[in-house]
N, C-alpha and C positions, 0 to 999 in steps of 0.2 A: 703475754696475755692479750687477747683481742677482744674488742667491745662489738657485739653483733649489730649490724645495722637494723635486723628485723626487731631486736630488742630496744632500739634507741628510742627513747621518749625526751623531747626537750624539757629542761626545767627553766621555768620562767620566775624571775624575782619582782618583788614590787618596784615599780620604776618611781625615781624621785628626782632624777637630775634635770638640770635645766636644758633647753634646746640648744644643741650645739656643743654640749659639754659631756665628756664620756669619762666616767670614773675607772681608773685602773685598778683600785682596790676590788671593786665590784666585779671587774672583768675576770680576775683570777678566781673568783668565787664559783665560777661555773663549773671547776674542775673538782670531782670528788678525790679522795686520797689515792686511790688506785690510778685514776686518770693522770694526776699529778706525777706519779711514779713513771707512767708510760712516757709523758713529756720529758722527763729528766733522762731517761734511758735513751729515748730517740735523739736528743740533742748529744748526749755522750758519745753515741755511736755515729755521729755525723749526719743523722737524719734531719728532717724539717718539721717544724710546726707552723702551720700557716693559718691566717686569719682572714675571713672575709666579713666585711662589714657592710650590711644592706640598709639602706636609708630611704624612707618615703619622702620624696622632695615636697617641700612646703607643706609639711603635714599640720604645723601649728596655725598656719594660715586657714587651712581647711577647718581646723577645729574652732577657730574664732568665728568663721563665717558660718558654718552648719551646725556648731554645737558640738557638745562633749559626747552625746550618744551616738552620733554618726562617726565621729572621729575614732571612738572605741571600737564601733563595729569594723571599720577599715582596718584598725590595728590588729584586731582579732582574726580578720580574714588573712591578713599578711602573715600572722603567726602561724595559722594552720596550713596555708598553701605553702609556705617555705618549708615547714616540717615535712609535708608529704613530698616535696621535691628532694629533699635530702634524702628521704628514704629511697627514692626512685633512682637518683643519679649519682649519689655518692656511696660507694660500696667498696668493701674489701680494704679498708683502711685500718691501721692499729688504733686510730682514735677519732671519733667524730661526736662532737657536742656542740649544741645549739642554745643560745641564751638571748632572752629579750633584754637589751641594754635600756631601752626607753620605748615610749608608745611608737616612735618612728623609727627606731634603730634595732637591728637584729645581728648577733655576731655568731659566726659559724667558725669553730676551730677545728682543724684537721691535722692530724699527724701522720707522716708518711716516711718511707725510708729515703726518697729522693730528695733533691735540694733545689731542682729547677723551678724558676718563677713562672715561666711561660705556661705550663700546663694549669697551674694555679689560676692566672688571670683568664685562660680560657674557660676553665670551670666556672669562675665567677661571673663571667660574661653570659654563659649559657643560662646559669641559674637565675640571673638578673633578668633576662629576657623572658624566661618562662614565668617568673613570678610576676613581671609587668603585664603580660598577657593574660594571667590568671586573675589579676587584680582589676584589670580593665573594666569587666562587665559589672563587677560588684560597685566600683567607683562611680560608673555611669549610672546605675540603678539608684544609688543613694544620693548623687550630688548632680548628676548630669554633666560632670566634668571628668576628664582623663586624669589618670594617676601616674606620675613618673616615679621610678625607683633607680637609685644609684648604688654602685657597688665599690668599695675600695679593697685593696689586697696588700697584705704585708706578711713577713715570715720574722719567727723569732732567731735571732743569731744563735749559733752553737754555744757561744759563752752564756747565754741567757739562762742556763740552767742554774748558774751560781746565784742569780738574784731574779727569781721568776717574776715577781711582782713588778719590779723595774722593767723586765723585758717585755712582758704583757703590755704595760702602759705605753712604752715607747712604739711597740708595734701597732698598737691600736691607733695611736696618734698619726702614725705614717698612713694607715688606711683612711683615716678621717681626712687627711690632706689630700689623698688621691681623689677622694669624693669631691671636694671643693675645687680640684683643678678642672680644666677645660678639655683635657685629652684623656680618652680611655686607653690605657696602653695596650689592651687586647684587641682593639679593633682591627689592627693590622692583621692579626691572625685569623679573625672570622671574615674580614673583607676579602681576603685572598681566596678563602673558600666560597664565599658567596659570588664573587666574580667568576670564579671557574665554573660554578652551576650555570650562570647565565651564558657564558660563552660556549659551554659544552651543550647547551640546550637540554639540560638534565631535568627541566620542570616536567612534572607528569600531570595529566588531566584526567580526573575522575568525573563521572556524570551522575547526577541523581534526578530521577524522574519528577515532574510537576504533574500532578494528576487532576484531570477533570472530576471533580467530585458529584457533578450531575449525571455523569454517563460511565466513569469508571476508565476512560481511556487515558493515555498518556497525551498531555497537552504540549510539554516542552521538556527539555532537560537543561539543568543548571550545571555550568562547568566549574568544577571546584580544583583548585591548584594544589599540588602536593610537591615537597621537595624530594631529592633523592632518597630512596628507602635507606634507612639506617644511618643518615646524615645527621648533623646538627640541625639543619634546616628542613627536615621531613615535615614537621608541623607547620601548618600555613600561619598560625599566629607568630611563630618565630620568623617565618620567611618575610612577611610583611612588616612586622615590627622592626626588624633590622633595615629593611628597605627604606622605612620611613625616617629612622634616625640618620641615616647616612645619604639621603636625598637620591635614593636610586629606585624610586617607585616607578618612573617612567619605563626604564629598561625591563624592570621585573614584570610589569603589566604587559608589555609587548611580548616577553617570553611566554607569559601564561596565556595570552591571546592566541599566539601561534600554536602552543601545545593543544588548547581547546579545539581550535578549527582544524588542525591536522588530525586529531584524535576522534573527532566527532563522526565522520562519516557521512553518508547522504541521509538528510532528514526524512523526506517523504511524508505524505498525509497532511502537510501544513503545519507540521510540528515545529516549535520554535526553539531557539537556543539563547538561554540567559547567561550573559557574561558580566562577571563582576567588575566594576570598573571604579577606581578611586576619583573623586571629583576633580582632582587636579590633573589626572591623566588626560581629561577631555581638553585640557589647555596645552597639552604636549603637542609640538608641531609634527612630530612623527606619527601621531594618531589620526591619520588621513583616511577618509572614506575610500580613496582609491587603493590604498594598501590592503584595507580589509575587504573591499569588494571583489579583489583577486581571489582571495581565500574563498569567499562565498560563492563565486561562479563555479568553482570547482567541486563544491558541495551540492550544487543545484539550489542554493539557498538565494533569497533576496534580502535587502536591508530590512523589510518589515517582518522578516522571520527572525531577526536578532532583537534581543531585549538587553539594553544596557542597564545593569543592576547597580544602582548608586547607593552605597550603604549610608543610612542616616547618622551614623556616628562620626563620619569623617566631614570636615567643614572645609570651605575655601574662603580665602580671604577677599578675593575680587569677585564677589557674587554677580556683578554686572557683567564682567567678560565671561564668567562661567554660564550665565543664562544665554547670552548671544551665541556662545559655542554650542550649548545644547539645542538651542533653536535651529542651528544649522543641521546638525545630525537628525533632528527630527524631521527637517525638510527633505533630508536624503531617504527618509522612510523607516528609520530606527525607531523602535518603541524604548520607553523608559519605565524603570521599575525603582521604587525606594524601598530599601532593605532594612531590616531590624527595626521596623516601626514599633514604638512602645518600650524602647529601652532607654531613652534619654528625654530630656526636657524640651528639645528643639524639634521633636518629630512632627507635630501638627504644623508648625511653621515651615519646616522643610517640604511637606506635602503641599502646602498652599503655594510655595514659590516655585516648586518644580512641576507640579500638575502632571503627576505620573499616569501612565497607562496601567500600571500595576501596583498595589500596595502590599507588601510582604510583611505579614505580622510576625514579630519575634516569638520564639518558643516560649518565653516567659508568660506570654498572654495565653498560649495554648495549653501549657501544662496544668493538668487537672480541670480542664474546661467543663468536663462532665459533672462536676461536683461544686463548682465555683459561679454562683449566680451573678457575682460581680463581673467576672470575666465575660460570661455570656453577654451581659447587658453592653459591655465595651464592644464586643465583636459585633453585635447587633447594631450598634451605633455606626461602627465603620461600614457595615453593609449597607445601611440607609445612606450613608454618605456617598459610598461608591456609586449607588444607583442615580444619586442626583448629579455627580460630576462626570459619569461615563467611564469609571475605572473598574478593575477587577480586584478582588481580594484573594491573596495567597496565604494560607495558613502554613507556617514553618514548624518543624520539630514535633510533628505527630508521631507519637511512640506507643500508643495503646489503641485497642479496638474501640474502647468507650470514648477516647478523644476523637477518633475518626467518626464514630456514628453520631456523636453530638454536632459536630462540625457539618457533616452531611444534612442532618435533619435542620439545622439553622439556616441551610442555603448558602454556605460558604462556596465560592466559586471554584478554587483550586486548593490543593494541598500537597505538602512536601514532608518528608520525615522517614526515620528508619522503620516504622512500621509499614510504610508503603514500599520502601526499598532503600537500601544503604547505597551510598556512593560507590561506583565501581568503574572499570575500564575493561572490556568495552561496555557500552551503555546497557544498563540492566532493565529488566522488565519489573513490573510491580508484583508484589507477593500475591499468591492466590487468595490468600484470607482477605486481604484488603479489597481485592477486585470483587470477591463474593459479597462482602459487606455492602459496597457501594451498589453493585447491581441489584441485590436484594432490597436494598432501600428504594431503589428507582422502580423495581417491580411493585413494591408495596404502596408506593405513592402515585404511580402513573398508570403502569401497565394493567393492573388488577381492575382499573375502572375506566380503561379506555373504550369509549363507545363510538369513536370517529371512524370515518372510512379511511382507506389508505391514501397517501399524498397523490397517487396517480389519478384519482377522481378529480383533483383540483388542478391537474396539468394542462396547459394549453399547447397549442401546435408550436412546435420549436423551429424557430427561424434559425438557419445554420449556414455556416461557410466552412470550406476545407481549410485544413491547417497551412497548405502551401499557397493559399490565396494571398494577394498583396493588400495593403492597407487601402491603396487606391479603389480597389474592387469594393472593399468594405464600406468605404465612403459613398460609392455610388449606390450601394444597396441601401444605406441609410436615407440618402437624399430622395430616392424613389419610394421609399416606404417610412413616410413620417410617423406612422403609428406605432413603429417597432422601436423599442428602447434597449433590447438586448438581443444579441446574437450568439448562438452556440458555435464553438470552434470544434470541428470533428476530424478524426483521422480514421478513414474507413467509416464506419458507422458508430464509432465509440467517441465519447465527448472528452476533449483534452484542455478545454478553456472556455472562457466567457468574455466577450467584449461588449461593454456598455456604450451606448451613445456619448455619455460624459466622458468615459475614458478616451474615446477616440477624439473628442473635440479638445480635450486638455492636451493630448500629444500633438495635435496638428495646430494648436493655437499658439504655440511658442514662436519665436522669431523665425527659426527655420524649420519648423515642424513639417510643413508640407514637402520641402526639399529632402528632409532626413527620412521621413517615414513612407511617403507615397509608394515607392517601389520595394519596400521591405515587407517580409511576410507578416501576417496578422499575429503570429506567435510573439512578435516583439513588443506588442502593446496589450496583449490579452491577459486576464488574470489566469495564470496557469494552475491556481489551487481554488477553484470554485467550490461551492457546496454541491455534491453529487450525491443523490440518494436513489435507492431502489424503488421501484413503483409500489411495492406493498408496504412500505415503511409507514407506521401509524402517523397521523398528522401531528400529534402532540411532540414526538420525538423530533420531526422536522422543524417544527416552530421553535423548539428549545435550542436546536443546533444553529438555526438561522440568527437567533437573538445572541448567541454567544460568539458571533463572528467579530472581527474588528470593526470599528465604527464606520469606516469609510466603504465597507462592504455590507453594512446591515441590511440595506434594501435591494441588494442585487437579486436577480432571479435565482431560483434553485432548479438545477439540472436533474430531471427525473429519467431514470433508466429501466430497461428491462432486460434481463440477461446481458447486462453490460452495454447494451446499445441505446443510444438516445431515443427516448420516447416522449419528450416534451419539456416545457418550462413551466415552472410555477411561480407566480408573484408573491412576494411577502404579504401584500395587502389582502389577496385572496386567501392566503394560509390563515392569517390572523382573523379575518371575518369568519371563516369556517370553524376556526377554534373557539371563538367567542360563542357561536351557536352551540358547539359541544358542551362548553363549560356551562351554559345556561341549562342544558339538559341534565348534566351531572349535578348540578346545584340542587335540582328537584329532588334528588335522592339523598341529599346530605341532610344530617340533622341541623336545624337552623340556629341552635344554641351553641353547640360545640364544634360544628363545622365536620364532624367524623361522618364516615359513611353510615348512611341510614338504613331503613329496612330493606330496600331493594337491593342496595349493594351487599347487606349482610346475607340476604337469602342467596344471592348469586354465589358469595363466597363460601357459604356453607354447603351448597350444591358442588361446587367445584371441588371442595375439600374431601367430601365423602365419596365422591364418584372416582377420585384418584386412586383409592384402594390403599393409600399410605396412612400409617398410624397418625392420628391427630388427637389433640386434647382441645375440647371447647370448654372456656371458662365462663360461667355467667356471673355477673356482678349485680349486686342489688343492695341499696341503702336501707338500715333500719332506723326507725324513729324519724323518718324524714318529714313526714306529714306534720308531726307536732313542731318540728324546728321550723318549717316553712309557715305554719299558722303563727307562731310566736315572733319570728323575726321578719317575716314578709317574704315576698316572691323573689325580690332582688338578691336577698341574702341566699334564699334556696338555690337560686341559679348559680351564685357563686361556689356553693358547695358542690353542685354538679360538676362545674368547671374544674374545681379542684380534684375531683375524682377522675375526670377524663385526663388531666395532666398526669396524676400519679400513675394510672393505668398505661398511658403511653410510655412514661419514663421507665416503668419496670419492664415493659416489653423490650424497650431498646437496650436497657442495661443487662437484663438477664435472659432474654429470649433469643429467638433466632431472627435473621434478617427477613425471612419471608412470613413472620407473625402478623397477625391482623387484629385491628381494634375497631369495632363498631358501636354505635350509639342507637340502641333500640328506640329510645324515648323516655322522658322522664328521668328516673333515677336507675334505669335498666341499661347494662352494657354487655357486650358479647366480645370475648378474646379468643383467638385461635392460635394455638402454639404446639409445640412437640411434646410427647409424653415425658420426656427426659427433663424438660425445662419448666413445666406447668407448675410443679411445686415451688420451686425457686421463685418464680414470678409471683405466685400468690403470697409467699412469705414476705417478699419485698413490699407488695401492695398492702398488706394489713399492718405491717409494722409502720410503714411511712404514713398511712392515713391515720392510725392511731396517734401519732406523734404531731400531725398537723391540724386535725380537726378542731382541737381545743382553741386554736386561734380564732375560730368562727364564732366564739361565744364571748358574751360580756364576762367581765372581771368577777362579777357578783355570781354569775351562773357557774363560771369555771370553778369558784370557791366552793360552791354548794355541791357540785358534781352532778346536777340535774337540773331540769325545768319543769314547770307545772303546766300541763295542757290537756287536751282531749284526743283519745285515739279515734280510729275510723268508726267506732260504734257510738262515739259521743261521750264516752266515759272518761271522767276527769282524773287525773292521777299524776305521779311523778315519773318522768321519763328520763332515762340516762341520755347521754350525748349520742349523735348520730354515729353508727357503725357501719362497716361494711361486710357483708356476706358473700362468700365466693363458693361456687359450686363447680368442681371439675368433673366433666364426663368425658371418658375416652372412647375413641372409635378406631377400630381396626377393621380394614376391609370395606366392602361396600354395605351401605345401610341407608334407611330412609330417614328423611327429616322429621317425620312423625315420632319414630323410635327415639331419636335424639331429643325432641322436645318433651316427650314423655319422662324420659330420664332426667332431663334438666329440671323439669317442674318438681319431681320428687326430690331431688338433691337441693334445690333451692329452698324448698319448704323445710327440709331438715336443717339447712344451715341457719335459717332464720330463727329456728327454734332455740339455737344456742346463744348465749350471751356474749355481748362484745364483738370485736372485729375477729371474724373466724373464716377458714377455707376447709371445706370438706372434699373428699374424693370418693367417688363410687367404686366399691371394692368387689362388686359382683361379677366383674369381667367386662371388658370393653363392648360397646355396641358393635354389632356386626360379627361378632364371635359368640360360640356357643357358651353360655355362663357355666363358670365352674361350680356354682352353687346357687340354690334357690333363695339362700338367706340374703336378707338385705343388710349387708355389712358396709359401713361407712367408717371413714378415718376423719376425726374432728381435730382440727389444730387451731386453738385460740392465739390470738396475738400476744 
């Protein structure tokens, strides 16, 4: 008789024993009658019954410090995770039974034909490491502290079938003593496998892109280590957890670093490589810039292209030495990122002490960001903080389109996650869906309203020097042209780099700078990755790219090309001055209350949509009973309802519409939305339902209870008026049509919508504007909230 693993369900009993005390009577009760029969038959035939006892270390200290609720949560998490591990990893045995012995102890009994202890110890260590890795995040989230798990193993003797109660009690005591010992008997088996992985250089590197959420391009790749496929250490949590326990972090990270650099290939385009680094690794004498620099030179990378990513969960005892070491690598040009921010209690302290160039927000903050206002507020706070201290935010764990859309609209700098691309080797590209969403948002927020001239108009004459020229010639040029602050380095007529006066002075001002560099080519001191843009690139795009550069390059000139050839240099100051003028002009066309595109931009958008010939749906939104509310509650309260409407409309378009959708504010309580015919109704349903749910908050409690307010309508007639509601009218357009025809249709549909009570949306069923109507009847669909 076999017990199927798929049918296995652990049976847990009420705990009541004291810490450190395990009851043999309760131990045997985990077996049913049929299971007990299996045990007796196995022992009779020379088989083995093995026990693995898992214990959460210092559990009762945690319970006293953090309380029973948190302790119970940790115990429940251990229970479910261990049960899942047993299903995943312990299969094909005649007996598998799991029992909770106490809040901190869990017993796994297994019956097998064999009698060897080594495989049992090996299995126990693997389950323990996996359980520890899975509990780590839960423990950190609940307490800010790590959680250790110990395992003890033992077997029932063949003669134990004569007195199973006594045999179980003795075996359990042996497992308990092993937990209390200082040596893990299975460490030798796993240690041998681990060292062979390091010696054989079997560490694999996968790469996951970090995407620029303002432009959609790949900003960097993070290198993620993987053990040999199919091995015990394939999972990185197992790999690093074992290394930490056996003081092998330094050699493991050296192997991971080598695998990452060897597998990365050439970067190109100024893209960076994020390397995960344990804080203690920075103190490793073998972690020298010289060793890493040799790898970087082969890839065409420089230290400022590498970001050392320090996880916030790891700590270091000698923080003073850690900071001195970190400052040393910063001086070499390496960037620093703090990882997993938001998962432990030391996050803000770590950020303040390390002063990172990048803050990577943990996926726990990103999950469900589209529907969680508290998380949005936290991320907005991080964005404000990053602007003040000059660092960038990277959102990790993006897994849905709505999460990505929310982060893009909030202005988060960079993103990473499965929705963008899964880790792979060689380096993967981002998914077409995510690229389309980001670019669509960029077009919607920038390109549709760009009125500026191309960057070429702002470019000045380019002072240039050939790539083969010496630094001494460059110095002579700067000396004779004091008004020049930057010189382009060209090969033929194409720009290959930029040298600023400050760069040259810094190189030559060192003790042996003149002797070292005077006769060297200018390529030795130039910036080989300057910002190069085409002559016709819009000014806004160039300004955004310039401001996204590293801090030390923020005000370097921008190289402008035409057909790949150098056409001029544009200073950042001139770009910002021109952009400020453009923004002033754009602001004139924006609604002063909501900041949404106003009449000029709306008219331009409608003309563009109807002239394209593509199917489009125009949604006209208008508030009902707004005058009465405005008169009763005042203009400030009226403005708040208008702003509430604007936020709901924008949210619905982002959540249910297309990336290229448009929202404009005509004025007062009138809005216009542009979407696609297949998305229009879904957008309207979301708007009416959300508005109906939220508008009640704008009324006093007494008015909410009454369900109406007393006031005067536009004719001066006094009466009872219901709450402010929203009327939406959908007018479809297929093919070319005039704005007059759309305006006429929309006026008819708005009038009809407002004649219906409550929050409603209507759609014109006479056939789209721009096509021959199917019927002369005025057929409309009305859908109330």
